[in-house]
PDB file of N, CA, C and O in Angstrom:
ATOM      1  N   UNK A   1     181.903 143.359 -92.734  1.00  0.00           N
ATOM      2  CA  UNK A   1     180.840 143.242 -91.364  1.00  0.00           C
ATOM      3  C   UNK A   1     179.644 142.667 -92.205  1.00  0.00           C
ATOM      4  O   UNK A   1     179.619 142.787 -93.430  1.00  0.00           O
ATOM      5  N   UNK A   2     178.680 142.053 -91.509  1.00  0.00           N
ATOM      6  CA  UNK A   2     177.584 141.504 -91.727  1.00  0.00           C
ATOM      7  C   UNK A   2     176.252 142.032 -91.009  1.00  0.00           C
ATOM      8  O   UNK A   2     176.374 141.904 -89.791  1.00  0.00           O
ATOM      9  N   UNK A   3     175.315 142.451 -91.289  1.00  0.00           N
ATOM     10  CA  UNK A   3     174.157 142.866 -90.461  1.00  0.00           C
ATOM     11  C   UNK A   3     173.168 141.790 -90.482  1.00  0.00           C
ATOM     12  O   UNK A   3     172.911 141.162 -91.509  1.00  0.00           O
ATOM     13  N   UNK A   4     172.578 141.562 -89.275  1.00  0.00           N
ATOM     14  CA  UNK A   4     171.707 140.693 -89.001  1.00  0.00           C
ATOM     15  C   UNK A   4     170.443 141.192 -88.271  1.00  0.00           C
ATOM     16  O   UNK A   4     170.649 141.932 -87.309  1.00  0.00           O
ATOM     17  N   UNK A   5     169.185 140.901 -88.582  1.00  0.00           N
ATOM     18  CA  UNK A   5     167.914 141.326 -87.964  1.00  0.00           C
ATOM     19  C   UNK A   5     167.739 140.081 -87.014  1.00  0.00           C
ATOM     20  O   UNK A   5     167.860 138.972 -87.534  1.00  0.00           O
ATOM     21  N   UNK A   6     167.460 140.169 -85.643  1.00  0.00           N
ATOM     22  CA  UNK A   6     167.319 139.116 -84.877  1.00  0.00           C
ATOM     23  C   UNK A   6     165.805 139.579 -84.072  1.00  0.00           C
ATOM     24  O   UNK A   6     165.674 140.685 -83.548  1.00  0.00           O
ATOM     25  N   UNK A   7     164.832 138.639 -84.084  1.00  0.00           N
ATOM     26  CA  UNK A   7     163.744 138.702 -83.260  1.00  0.00           C
ATOM     27  C   UNK A   7     164.145 137.740 -82.111  1.00  0.00           C
ATOM     28  O   UNK A   7     164.652 136.648 -82.370  1.00  0.00           O
ATOM     29  N   UNK A   8     163.927 138.132 -80.902  1.00  0.00           N
ATOM     30  CA  UNK A   8     164.041 137.230 -79.810  1.00  0.00           C
ATOM     31  C   UNK A   8     162.780 137.266 -78.943  1.00  0.00           C
ATOM     32  O   UNK A   8     162.367 138.332 -78.486  1.00  0.00           O
ATOM     33  N   UNK A   9     162.226 136.199 -78.739  1.00  0.00           N
ATOM     34  CA  UNK A   9     161.027 135.906 -77.827  1.00  0.00           C
ATOM     35  C   UNK A   9     161.465 135.058 -76.497  1.00  0.00           C
ATOM     36  O   UNK A   9     161.887 133.906 -76.397  1.00  0.00           O
ATOM     37  N   UNK A  10     161.215 136.015 -75.558  1.00  0.00           N
ATOM     38  CA  UNK A  10     161.609 135.281 -74.350  1.00  0.00           C
ATOM     39  C   UNK A  10     160.669 134.443 -73.600  1.00  0.00           C
ATOM     40  O   UNK A  10     159.557 134.924 -73.383  1.00  0.00           O
ATOM     41  N   UNK A  11     160.928 133.302 -73.180  1.00  0.00           N
ATOM     42  CA  UNK A  11     159.789 132.462 -72.568  1.00  0.00           C
ATOM     43  C   UNK A  11     160.406 131.719 -71.413  1.00  0.00           C
ATOM     44  O   UNK A  11     160.651 130.514 -71.437  1.00  0.00           O
ATOM     45  N   UNK A  12     160.654 132.585 -70.326  1.00  0.00           N
ATOM     46  CA  UNK A  12     161.093 132.003 -69.018  1.00  0.00           C
ATOM     47  C   UNK A  12     160.004 131.195 -68.495  1.00  0.00           C
ATOM     48  O   UNK A  12     158.832 131.545 -68.639  1.00  0.00           O
ATOM     49  N   UNK A  13     160.392 129.966 -67.803  1.00  0.00           N
ATOM     50  CA  UNK A  13     159.385 128.929 -67.228  1.00  0.00           C
ATOM     51  C   UNK A  13     158.758 129.712 -66.081  1.00  0.00           C
ATOM     52  O   UNK A  13     159.472 130.465 -65.419  1.00  0.00           O
ATOM     53  N   UNK A  14     157.527 129.582 -65.825  1.00  0.00           N
ATOM     54  CA  UNK A  14     156.811 130.126 -64.729  1.00  0.00           C
ATOM     55  C   UNK A  14     157.343 129.620 -63.335  1.00  0.00           C
ATOM     56  O   UNK A  14     157.329 130.261 -62.284  1.00  0.00           O
ATOM     57  N   UNK A  15     157.838 128.279 -63.546  1.00  0.00           N
ATOM     58  CA  UNK A  15     158.210 127.665 -62.138  1.00  0.00           C
ATOM     59  C   UNK A  15     159.779 127.872 -61.972  1.00  0.00           C
ATOM     60  O   UNK A  15     160.386 127.171 -61.163  1.00  0.00           O
ATOM     61  N   UNK A  16     160.411 128.793 -62.702  1.00  0.00           N
ATOM     62  CA  UNK A  16     161.937 129.033 -62.501  1.00  0.00           C
ATOM     63  C   UNK A  16     162.011 129.773 -61.080  1.00  0.00           C
ATOM     64  O   UNK A  16     161.206 130.662 -60.807  1.00  0.00           O
ATOM     65  N   UNK A  17     162.965 129.385 -60.231  1.00  0.00           N
ATOM     66  CA  UNK A  17     163.213 130.020 -59.006  1.00  0.00           C
ATOM     67  C   UNK A  17     163.378 131.596 -59.159  1.00  0.00           C
ATOM     68  O   UNK A  17     164.233 132.075 -59.905  1.00  0.00           O
ATOM     69  N   UNK A  18     162.465 132.402 -58.369  1.00  0.00           N
ATOM     70  CA  UNK A  18     162.739 133.720 -58.395  1.00  0.00           C
ATOM     71  C   UNK A  18     164.108 134.355 -58.488  1.00  0.00           C
ATOM     72  O   UNK A  18     164.453 135.211 -59.301  1.00  0.00           O
ATOM     73  N   UNK A  19     164.745 133.872 -57.648  1.00  0.00           N
ATOM     74  CA  UNK A  19     166.291 134.205 -57.450  1.00  0.00           C
ATOM     75  C   UNK A  19     166.997 133.917 -58.667  1.00  0.00           C
ATOM     76  O   UNK A  19     167.674 134.808 -59.179  1.00  0.00           O
ATOM     77  N   UNK A  20     166.924 132.811 -59.175  1.00  0.00           N
ATOM     78  CA  UNK A  20     167.696 132.273 -60.245  1.00  0.00           C
ATOM     79  C   UNK A  20     167.289 133.401 -61.612  1.00  0.00           C
ATOM     80  O   UNK A  20     168.126 133.884 -62.374  1.00  0.00           O
ATOM     81  N   UNK A  21     165.917 133.627 -61.660  1.00  0.00           N
ATOM     82  CA  UNK A  21     165.345 134.400 -62.839  1.00  0.00           C
ATOM     83  C   UNK A  21     165.997 135.799 -62.474  1.00  0.00           C
ATOM     84  O   UNK A  21     166.644 136.353 -63.363  1.00  0.00           O
ATOM     85  N   UNK A  22     165.889 136.368 -61.333  1.00  0.00           N
ATOM     86  CA  UNK A  22     166.396 137.798 -61.221  1.00  0.00           C
ATOM     87  C   UNK A  22     168.034 137.793 -61.557  1.00  0.00           C
ATOM     88  O   UNK A  22     168.516 138.742 -62.176  1.00  0.00           O
ATOM     89  N   UNK A  23     168.757 136.817 -61.173  1.00  0.00           N
ATOM     90  CA  UNK A  23     170.127 136.848 -61.454  1.00  0.00           C
ATOM     91  C   UNK A  23     170.408 136.662 -62.958  1.00  0.00           C
ATOM     92  O   UNK A  23     171.251 137.358 -63.524  1.00  0.00           O
ATOM     93  N   UNK A  24     169.663 135.676 -63.630  1.00  0.00           N
ATOM     94  CA  UNK A  24     169.742 135.472 -65.032  1.00  0.00           C
ATOM     95  C   UNK A  24     169.539 136.682 -65.709  1.00  0.00           C
ATOM     96  O   UNK A  24     170.392 137.047 -66.519  1.00  0.00           O
ATOM     97  N   UNK A  25     168.437 137.431 -65.480  1.00  0.00           N
ATOM     98  CA  UNK A  25     167.982 138.677 -66.112  1.00  0.00           C
ATOM     99  C   UNK A  25     168.983 139.817 -65.970  1.00  0.00           C
ATOM    100  O   UNK A  25     169.310 140.574 -66.884  1.00  0.00           O
ATOM    101  N   UNK A  26     169.466 139.854 -64.612  1.00  0.00           N
ATOM    102  CA  UNK A  26     170.686 140.945 -64.457  1.00  0.00           C
ATOM    103  C   UNK A  26     171.966 140.582 -65.285  1.00  0.00           C
ATOM    104  O   UNK A  26     172.608 141.507 -65.782  1.00  0.00           O
ATOM    105  N   UNK A  27     172.386 139.233 -65.467  1.00  0.00           N
ATOM    106  CA  UNK A  27     173.462 139.044 -66.221  1.00  0.00           C
ATOM    107  C   UNK A  27     173.293 139.341 -67.697  1.00  0.00           C
ATOM    108  O   UNK A  27     174.212 139.732 -68.417  1.00  0.00           O
ATOM    109  N   UNK A  28     171.965 139.113 -68.118  1.00  0.00           N
ATOM    110  CA  UNK A  28     171.428 139.294 -69.429  1.00  0.00           C
ATOM    111  C   UNK A  28     171.546 140.705 -69.831  1.00  0.00           C
ATOM    112  O   UNK A  28     171.898 141.016 -70.969  1.00  0.00           O
ATOM    113  N   UNK A  29     171.260 141.558 -68.922  1.00  0.00           N
ATOM    114  CA  UNK A  29     171.207 143.015 -69.096  1.00  0.00           C
ATOM    115  C   UNK A  29     172.685 143.558 -69.284  1.00  0.00           C
ATOM    116  O   UNK A  29     173.009 144.346 -70.173  1.00  0.00           O
ATOM    117  N   UNK A  30     173.632 142.969 -68.218  1.00  0.00           N
ATOM    118  CA  UNK A  30     174.885 143.436 -68.379  1.00  0.00           C
ATOM    119  C   UNK A  30     175.624 142.919 -69.579  1.00  0.00           C
ATOM    120  O   UNK A  30     176.501 143.607 -70.100  1.00  0.00           O
ATOM    121  N   UNK A  31     175.300 141.721 -70.041  1.00  0.00           N
ATOM    122  CA  UNK A  31     176.222 141.123 -71.326  1.00  0.00           C
ATOM    123  C   UNK A  31     175.605 141.971 -72.555  1.00  0.00           C
ATOM    124  O   UNK A  31     176.335 142.435 -73.431  1.00  0.00           O
ATOM    125  N   UNK A  32     174.262 142.130 -72.551  1.00  0.00           N
ATOM    126  CA  UNK A  32     173.842 142.885 -73.839  1.00  0.00           C
ATOM    127  C   UNK A  32     174.226 144.258 -74.015  1.00  0.00           C
ATOM    128  O   UNK A  32     174.367 144.770 -75.126  1.00  0.00           O
ATOM    129  N   UNK A  33     174.430 144.979 -72.703  1.00  0.00           N
ATOM    130  CA  UNK A  33     174.944 146.270 -72.776  1.00  0.00           C
ATOM    131  C   UNK A  33     176.406 146.386 -73.093  1.00  0.00           C
ATOM    132  O   UNK A  33     176.850 147.412 -73.608  1.00  0.00           O
ATOM    133  N   UNK A  34     177.176 145.339 -72.790  1.00  0.00           N
ATOM    134  CA  UNK A  34     178.503 145.164 -73.198  1.00  0.00           C
ATOM    135  C   UNK A  34     178.816 144.927 -74.690  1.00  0.00           C
ATOM    136  O   UNK A  34     179.816 145.332 -75.282  1.00  0.00           O
ATOM    137  N   UNK A  35     177.789 144.200 -75.204  1.00  0.00           N
ATOM    138  CA  UNK A  35     177.830 144.052 -76.701  1.00  0.00           C
ATOM    139  C   UNK A  35     177.245 145.362 -77.471  1.00  0.00           C
ATOM    140  O   UNK A  35     177.543 145.552 -78.651  1.00  0.00           O
ATOM    141  N   UNK A  36     176.484 146.170 -76.828  1.00  0.00           N
ATOM    142  CA  UNK A  36     175.978 147.320 -77.426  1.00  0.00           C
ATOM    143  C   UNK A  36     177.187 148.301 -77.371  1.00  0.00           C
ATOM    144  O   UNK A  36     177.475 148.909 -78.402  1.00  0.00           O
ATOM    145  N   UNK A  37     177.833 148.474 -76.360  1.00  0.00           N
ATOM    146  CA  UNK A  37     179.171 149.334 -76.146  1.00  0.00           C
ATOM    147  C   UNK A  37     180.221 148.917 -77.324  1.00  0.00           C
ATOM    148  O   UNK A  37     180.889 149.717 -77.979  1.00  0.00           O
ATOM    149  N   UNK A  38     180.225 147.528 -77.452  1.00  0.00           N
ATOM    150  CA  UNK A  38     181.352 147.332 -78.470  1.00  0.00           C
ATOM    151  C   UNK A  38     180.975 147.470 -80.037  1.00  0.00           C
ATOM    152  O   UNK A  38     181.714 147.265 -81.000  1.00  0.00           O
ATOM    153  N   UNK A  39     179.549 147.895 -80.023  1.00  0.00           N
ATOM    154  CA  UNK A  39     179.178 148.184 -81.552  1.00  0.00           C
ATOM    155  C   UNK A  39     178.726 147.006 -82.251  1.00  0.00           C
ATOM    156  O   UNK A  39     178.288 147.086 -83.399  1.00  0.00           O
ATOM    157  N   UNK A  40     178.817 145.795 -81.552  1.00  0.00           N
ATOM    158  CA  UNK A  40     178.288 144.579 -82.296  1.00  0.00           C
ATOM    159  C   UNK A  40     176.563 144.443 -82.302  1.00  0.00           C
ATOM    160  O   UNK A  40     175.927 143.897 -83.205  1.00  0.00           O
ATOM    161  N   UNK A  41     175.994 145.050 -81.120  1.00  0.00           N
ATOM    162  CA  UNK A  41     174.503 145.004 -80.991  1.00  0.00           C
ATOM    163  C   UNK A  41     174.428 146.382 -81.350  1.00  0.00           C
ATOM    164  O   UNK A  41     174.940 147.221 -80.609  1.00  0.00           O
ATOM    165  N   UNK A  42     173.812 146.731 -82.469  1.00  0.00           N
ATOM    166  CA  UNK A  42     173.560 148.160 -83.033  1.00  0.00           C
ATOM    167  C   UNK A  42     172.289 148.587 -82.481  1.00  0.00           C
ATOM    168  O   UNK A  42     172.308 149.599 -81.780  1.00  0.00           O
ATOM    169  N   UNK A  43     171.202 147.997 -82.672  1.00  0.00           N
ATOM    170  CA  UNK A  43     170.041 148.307 -82.222  1.00  0.00           C
ATOM    171  C   UNK A  43     169.344 147.301 -81.536  1.00  0.00           C
ATOM    172  O   UNK A  43     169.579 146.111 -81.745  1.00  0.00           O
ATOM    173  N   UNK A  44     168.335 147.768 -80.569  1.00  0.00           N
ATOM    174  CA  UNK A  44     167.537 147.101 -79.680  1.00  0.00           C
ATOM    175  C   UNK A  44     166.284 147.845 -79.447  1.00  0.00           C
ATOM    176  O   UNK A  44     166.234 148.959 -78.926  1.00  0.00           O
ATOM    177  N   UNK A  45     165.166 147.084 -79.914  1.00  0.00           N
ATOM    178  CA  UNK A  45     163.941 147.644 -79.872  1.00  0.00           C
ATOM    179  C   UNK A  45     163.001 146.640 -79.110  1.00  0.00           C
ATOM    180  O   UNK A  45     163.049 145.438 -79.374  1.00  0.00           O
ATOM    181  N   UNK A  46     162.136 147.152 -78.153  1.00  0.00           N
ATOM    182  CA  UNK A  46     161.087 146.245 -77.604  1.00  0.00           C
ATOM    183  C   UNK A  46     159.936 146.381 -78.501  1.00  0.00           C
ATOM    184  O   UNK A  46     159.611 147.388 -79.130  1.00  0.00           O
ATOM    185  N   UNK A  47     159.268 145.051 -78.475  1.00  0.00           N
ATOM    186  CA  UNK A  47     157.937 144.890 -79.144  1.00  0.00           C
ATOM    187  C   UNK A  47     156.966 145.039 -77.998  1.00  0.00           C
ATOM    188  O   UNK A  47     156.919 144.358 -76.973  1.00  0.00           O
ATOM    189  N   UNK A  48     156.094 146.191 -78.405  1.00  0.00           N
ATOM    190  CA  UNK A  48     155.020 146.569 -77.390  1.00  0.00           C
ATOM    191  C   UNK A  48     154.065 145.417 -76.938  1.00  0.00           C
ATOM    192  O   UNK A  48     153.463 144.778 -77.801  1.00  0.00           O
ATOM    193  N   UNK A  49     153.922 145.157 -75.725  1.00  0.00           N
ATOM    194  CA  UNK A  49     153.027 144.262 -75.210  1.00  0.00           C
ATOM    195  C   UNK A  49     153.528 142.748 -75.201  1.00  0.00           C
ATOM    196  O   UNK A  49     152.747 141.811 -75.034  1.00  0.00           O
ATOM    197  N   UNK A  50     154.804 142.601 -75.382  1.00  0.00           N
ATOM    198  CA  UNK A  50     155.237 141.137 -75.569  1.00  0.00           C
ATOM    199  C   UNK A  50     156.670 141.242 -74.876  1.00  0.00           C
ATOM    200  O   UNK A  50     157.319 142.287 -74.829  1.00  0.00           O
ATOM    201  N   UNK A  51     157.061 140.067 -74.366  1.00  0.00           N
ATOM    202  CA  UNK A  51     158.488 139.982 -73.789  1.00  0.00           C
ATOM    203  C   UNK A  51     159.394 139.452 -74.939  1.00  0.00           C
ATOM    204  O   UNK A  51     159.922 138.340 -74.899  1.00  0.00           O
ATOM    205  N   UNK A  52     159.528 140.289 -75.916  1.00  0.00           N
ATOM    206  CA  UNK A  52     160.258 140.224 -77.211  1.00  0.00           C
ATOM    207  C   UNK A  52     160.967 141.523 -77.681  1.00  0.00           C
ATOM    208  O   UNK A  52     160.618 142.640 -77.300  1.00  0.00           O
ATOM    209  N   UNK A  53     161.839 141.323 -78.412  1.00  0.00           N
ATOM    210  CA  UNK A  53     162.599 142.411 -78.995  1.00  0.00           C
ATOM    211  C   UNK A  53     163.103 142.143 -80.337  1.00  0.00           C
ATOM    212  O   UNK A  53     163.174 140.981 -80.739  1.00  0.00           O
ATOM    213  N   UNK A  54     163.447 143.100 -81.035  1.00  0.00           N
ATOM    214  CA  UNK A  54     164.067 143.064 -82.338  1.00  0.00           C
ATOM    215  C   UNK A  54     165.356 143.737 -82.311  1.00  0.00           C
ATOM    216  O   UNK A  54     165.368 144.855 -81.796  1.00  0.00           O
ATOM    217  N   UNK A  55     166.400 143.283 -82.750  1.00  0.00           N
ATOM    218  CA  UNK A  55     167.727 143.754 -82.625  1.00  0.00           C
ATOM    219  C   UNK A  55     168.483 143.594 -84.013  1.00  0.00           C
ATOM    220  O   UNK A  55     168.216 142.701 -84.816  1.00  0.00           O
ATOM    221  N   UNK A  56     169.490 144.595 -84.206  1.00  0.00           N
ATOM    222  CA  UNK A  56     170.358 144.594 -85.336  1.00  0.00           C
ATOM    223  C   UNK A  56     171.767 144.316 -84.882  1.00  0.00           C
ATOM    224  O   UNK A  56     172.292 145.065 -84.057  1.00  0.00           O
ATOM    225  N   UNK A  57     172.360 143.351 -85.343  1.00  0.00           N
ATOM    226  CA  UNK A  57     173.793 143.052 -85.005  1.00  0.00           C
ATOM    227  C   UNK A  57     174.743 143.477 -86.136  1.00  0.00           C
ATOM    228  O   UNK A  57     174.265 143.544 -87.269  1.00  0.00           O
ATOM    229  N   UNK A  58     175.801 143.719 -85.979  1.00  0.00           N
ATOM    230  CA  UNK A  58     176.809 144.119 -86.984  1.00  0.00           C
ATOM    231  C   UNK A  58     177.929 143.284 -86.469  1.00  0.00           C
ATOM    232  O   UNK A  58     178.460 143.607 -85.406  1.00  0.00           O
ATOM    233  N   UNK A  59     178.357 142.185 -87.162  1.00  0.00           N
ATOM    234  CA  UNK A  59     179.259 141.301 -86.759  1.00  0.00           C
ATOM    235  C   UNK A  59     180.209 140.808 -88.002  1.00  0.00           C
ATOM    236  O   UNK A  59     179.930 141.214 -89.130  1.00  0.00           O
ATOM    237  N   UNK A  60     181.214 140.028 -87.825  1.00  0.00           N
ATOM    238  CA  UNK A  60     181.961 139.637 -88.947  1.00  0.00           C
ATOM    239  C   UNK A  60     181.375 138.433 -89.658  1.00  0.00           C
ATOM    240  O   UNK A  60     181.726 138.201 -90.815  1.00  0.00           O
ATOM    241  N   UNK A  61     180.575 137.717 -89.086  1.00  0.00           N
ATOM    242  CA  UNK A  61     179.978 136.579 -89.685  1.00  0.00           C
ATOM    243  C   UNK A  61     178.786 135.959 -89.007  1.00  0.00           C
ATOM    244  O   UNK A  61     178.422 136.406 -87.919  1.00  0.00           O
ATOM    245  N   UNK A  62     178.148 134.947 -89.589  1.00  0.00           N
ATOM    246  CA  UNK A  62     177.003 134.311 -88.934  1.00  0.00           C
ATOM    247  C   UNK A  62     177.753 133.444 -87.798  1.00  0.00           C
ATOM    248  O   UNK A  62     177.099 133.318 -86.763  1.00  0.00           O
ATOM    249  N   UNK A  63     178.843 132.914 -87.822  1.00  0.00           N
ATOM    250  CA  UNK A  63     179.420 132.165 -86.845  1.00  0.00           C
ATOM    251  C   UNK A  63     179.516 132.979 -85.624  1.00  0.00           C
ATOM    252  O   UNK A  63     179.109 132.576 -84.534  1.00  0.00           O
ATOM    253  N   UNK A  64     180.145 134.313 -85.848  1.00  0.00           N
ATOM    254  CA  UNK A  64     180.164 135.128 -84.503  1.00  0.00           C
ATOM    255  C   UNK A  64     178.763 135.508 -83.984  1.00  0.00           C
ATOM    256  O   UNK A  64     178.456 135.551 -82.792  1.00  0.00           O
ATOM    257  N   UNK A  65     178.003 135.762 -84.957  1.00  0.00           N
ATOM    258  CA  UNK A  65     176.454 135.966 -84.228  1.00  0.00           C
ATOM    259  C   UNK A  65     176.165 134.814 -83.402  1.00  0.00           C
ATOM    260  O   UNK A  65     175.799 134.983 -82.238  1.00  0.00           O
ATOM    261  N   UNK A  66     176.295 133.679 -83.889  1.00  0.00           N
ATOM    262  CA  UNK A  66     175.841 132.477 -83.281  1.00  0.00           C
ATOM    263  C   UNK A  66     176.599 132.324 -81.844  1.00  0.00           C
ATOM    264  O   UNK A  66     175.976 131.843 -80.897  1.00  0.00           O
ATOM    265  N   UNK A  67     177.748 132.679 -81.721  1.00  0.00           N
ATOM    266  CA  UNK A  67     178.632 132.648 -80.556  1.00  0.00           C
ATOM    267  C   UNK A  67     177.981 133.557 -79.615  1.00  0.00           C
ATOM    268  O   UNK A  67     177.608 133.157 -78.512  1.00  0.00           O
ATOM    269  N   UNK A  68     177.810 134.931 -80.057  1.00  0.00           N
ATOM    270  CA  UNK A  68     177.384 135.977 -79.349  1.00  0.00           C
ATOM    271  C   UNK A  68     175.760 135.660 -78.737  1.00  0.00           C
ATOM    272  O   UNK A  68     175.508 135.938 -77.565  1.00  0.00           O
ATOM    273  N   UNK A  69     174.825 135.125 -79.543  1.00  0.00           N
ATOM    274  CA  UNK A  69     173.568 134.755 -79.257  1.00  0.00           C
ATOM    275  C   UNK A  69     173.650 133.585 -78.105  1.00  0.00           C
ATOM    276  O   UNK A  69     172.921 133.651 -77.115  1.00  0.00           O
ATOM    277  N   UNK A  70     174.525 132.579 -78.286  1.00  0.00           N
ATOM    278  CA  UNK A  70     174.553 131.474 -77.458  1.00  0.00           C
ATOM    279  C   UNK A  70     175.008 131.960 -76.084  1.00  0.00           C
ATOM    280  O   UNK A  70     174.595 131.376 -75.082  1.00  0.00           O
ATOM    281  N   UNK A  71     175.828 132.985 -75.989  1.00  0.00           N
ATOM    282  CA  UNK A  71     176.327 133.556 -74.850  1.00  0.00           C
ATOM    283  C   UNK A  71     175.301 134.415 -73.951  1.00  0.00           C
ATOM    284  O   UNK A  71     175.556 134.811 -72.813  1.00  0.00           O
ATOM    285  N   UNK A  72     174.264 134.606 -74.554  1.00  0.00           N
ATOM    286  CA  UNK A  72     172.903 135.336 -73.801  1.00  0.00           C
ATOM    287  C   UNK A  72     172.607 134.374 -72.642  1.00  0.00           C
ATOM    288  O   UNK A  72     172.334 133.201 -72.895  1.00  0.00           O
ATOM    289  N   UNK A  73     172.650 134.823 -71.393  1.00  0.00           N
ATOM    290  CA  UNK A  73     172.123 134.072 -70.173  1.00  0.00           C
ATOM    291  C   UNK A  73     170.762 133.648 -70.495  1.00  0.00           C
ATOM    292  O   UNK A  73     170.395 132.562 -70.046  1.00  0.00           O
ATOM    293  N   UNK A  74     169.952 134.348 -71.212  1.00  0.00           N
ATOM    294  CA  UNK A  74     168.468 133.953 -71.383  1.00  0.00           C
ATOM    295  C   UNK A  74     168.410 132.962 -72.576  1.00  0.00           C
ATOM    296  O   UNK A  74     167.338 132.411 -72.829  1.00  0.00           O
ATOM    297  N   UNK A  75     169.400 132.738 -73.243  1.00  0.00           N
ATOM    298  CA  UNK A  75     169.462 131.963 -74.571  1.00  0.00           C
ATOM    299  C   UNK A  75     168.739 130.719 -74.439  1.00  0.00           C
ATOM    300  O   UNK A  75     168.090 130.353 -75.419  1.00  0.00           O
ATOM    301  N   UNK A  76     168.740 129.941 -73.301  1.00  0.00           N
ATOM    302  CA  UNK A  76     167.926 128.628 -73.202  1.00  0.00           C
ATOM    303  C   UNK A  76     166.380 129.010 -73.066  1.00  0.00           C
ATOM    304  O   UNK A  76     165.528 128.137 -73.235  1.00  0.00           O
ATOM    305  N   UNK A  77     166.076 130.153 -72.797  1.00  0.00           N
ATOM    306  CA  UNK A  77     164.598 130.522 -72.752  1.00  0.00           C
ATOM    307  C   UNK A  77     164.132 131.361 -73.908  1.00  0.00           C
ATOM    308  O   UNK A  77     163.098 132.021 -73.809  1.00  0.00           O
ATOM    309  N   UNK A  78     164.815 131.356 -74.931  1.00  0.00           N
ATOM    310  CA  UNK A  78     164.516 132.264 -76.309  1.00  0.00           C
ATOM    311  C   UNK A  78     164.155 131.295 -77.511  1.00  0.00           C
ATOM    312  O   UNK A  78     164.766 130.263 -77.788  1.00  0.00           O
ATOM    313  N   UNK A  79     163.091 131.793 -78.152  1.00  0.00           N
ATOM    314  CA  UNK A  79     162.914 131.579 -79.382  1.00  0.00           C
ATOM    315  C   UNK A  79     163.370 132.667 -80.313  1.00  0.00           C
ATOM    316  O   UNK A  79     162.950 133.815 -80.165  1.00  0.00           O
ATOM    317  N   UNK A  80     164.273 132.326 -81.335  1.00  0.00           N
ATOM    318  CA  UNK A  80     164.860 133.268 -82.099  1.00  0.00           C
ATOM    319  C   UNK A  80     164.564 133.251 -83.592  1.00  0.00           C
ATOM    320  O   UNK A  80     164.278 132.146 -84.053  1.00  0.00           O
ATOM    321  N   UNK A  81     164.582 134.214 -84.368  1.00  0.00           N
ATOM    322  CA  UNK A  81     164.342 134.287 -85.795  1.00  0.00           C
ATOM    323  C   UNK A  81     165.478 135.210 -86.180  1.00  0.00           C
ATOM    324  O   UNK A  81     165.551 136.355 -85.733  1.00  0.00           O
ATOM    325  N   UNK A  82     166.382 134.682 -87.036  1.00  0.00           N
ATOM    326  CA  UNK A  82     167.593 135.421 -87.605  1.00  0.00           C
ATOM    327  C   UNK A  82     167.290 135.679 -89.088  1.00  0.00           C
ATOM    328  O   UNK A  82     166.775 134.826 -89.811  1.00  0.00           O
ATOM    329  N   UNK A  83     167.618 136.830 -89.470  1.00  0.00           N
ATOM    330  CA  UNK A  83     167.689 137.146 -90.985  1.00  0.00           C
ATOM    331  C   UNK A  83     168.903 137.960 -91.346  1.00  0.00           C
ATOM    332  O   UNK A  83     169.177 139.012 -90.768  1.00  0.00           O
ATOM    333  N   UNK A  84     169.627 137.441 -92.326  1.00  0.00           N
ATOM    334  CA  UNK A  84     170.752 138.290 -92.830  1.00  0.00           C
ATOM    335  C   UNK A  84     170.308 139.329 -93.683  1.00  0.00           C
ATOM    336  O   UNK A  84     169.457 139.107 -94.544  1.00  0.00           O
ATOM    337  N   UNK A  85     170.837 140.497 -93.509  1.00  0.00           N
ATOM    338  CA  UNK A  85     170.519 141.877 -94.171  1.00  0.00           C
ATOM    339  C   UNK A  85     171.676 142.195 -95.186  1.00  0.00           C
ATOM    340  O   UNK A  85     172.862 141.880 -95.098  1.00  0.00           O
ATOM    341  N   UNK A  86     171.055 142.869 -96.131  1.00  0.00           N
ATOM    342  CA  UNK A  86     172.104 143.516 -97.230  1.00  0.00           C
ATOM    343  C   UNK A  86     171.399 144.779 -97.698  1.00  0.00           C
ATOM    344  O   UNK A  86     170.177 144.931 -97.694  1.00  0.00           O
ATOM    345  N   UNK A  87     172.273 145.642 -98.089  1.00  0.00           N
ATOM    346  CA  UNK A  87     171.674 146.951 -98.662  1.00  0.00           C
ATOM    347  C   UNK A  87     170.623 146.990 -99.822  1.00  0.00           C
ATOM    348  O   UNK A  87     170.834 146.239-100.775  1.00  0.00           O
ATOM    349  N   UNK A  88     169.663 147.682 -99.837  1.00  0.00           N
ATOM    350  CA  UNK A  88     168.697 147.730-100.997  1.00  0.00           C
ATOM    351  C   UNK A  88     169.292 148.455-102.048  1.00  0.00           C
ATOM    352  O   UNK A  88     169.803 149.554-101.832  1.00  0.00           O
ATOM    353  N   UNK A  89     169.272 147.924-103.200  1.00  0.00           N
ATOM    354  CA  UNK A  89     169.735 149.018-104.188  1.00  0.00           C
ATOM    355  C   UNK A  89     169.036 150.343-104.490  1.00  0.00           C
ATOM    356  O   UNK A  89     169.554 151.178-105.231  1.00  0.00           O
ATOM    357  N   UNK A  90     167.832 150.522-103.893  1.00  0.00           N
ATOM    358  CA  UNK A  90     167.165 151.713-103.950  1.00  0.00           C
ATOM    359  C   UNK A  90     167.305 152.678-102.674  1.00  0.00           C
ATOM    360  O   UNK A  90     166.808 153.803-102.618  1.00  0.00           O
ATOM    361  N   UNK A  91     168.006 152.110-101.727  1.00  0.00           N
ATOM    362  CA  UNK A  91     168.385 153.038-100.735  1.00  0.00           C
ATOM    363  C   UNK A  91     169.243 154.288-100.981  1.00  0.00           C
ATOM    364  O   UNK A  91     170.319 154.257-101.578  1.00  0.00           O
ATOM    365  N   UNK A  92     168.652 155.433-100.449  1.00  0.00           N
ATOM    366  CA  UNK A  92     169.604 156.673-100.568  1.00  0.00           C
ATOM    367  C   UNK A  92     170.259 156.773 -99.230  1.00  0.00           C
ATOM    368  O   UNK A  92     169.632 156.755 -98.171  1.00  0.00           O
ATOM    369  N   UNK A  93     171.575 156.880 -99.336  1.00  0.00           N
ATOM    370  CA  UNK A  93     172.557 157.018 -98.135  1.00  0.00           C
ATOM    371  C   UNK A  93     172.471 158.200 -97.644  1.00  0.00           C
ATOM    372  O   UNK A  93     172.553 159.146 -98.428  1.00  0.00           O
ATOM    373  N   UNK A  94     172.290 158.438 -96.271  1.00  0.00           N
ATOM    374  CA  UNK A  94     172.256 159.901 -95.540  1.00  0.00           C
ATOM    375  C   UNK A  94     173.750 160.519 -95.875  1.00  0.00           C
ATOM    376  O   UNK A  94     174.063 161.636 -95.462  1.00  0.00           O
TER     377      UNK A  94
END
């Protein structure tokens, strides 16, 4: 498995039809919760004061992560920063 830190900044256009916006946000919530239940989306944290989040994904590969992220209904309206993670040698395991 591979861990990835992903920052997602959502930038929905102000002129997007309100019904389309609401439907897209509802589909986003359902899809993200499905990924969380599967264990692939390990952590989801809101960034205070922004329409942004920090997430940790646990997937097989960068290709799998790319597919999952492209499946997000809000993907066309997001700027993302992805960082691959590895264990730090000084970490003390729980």
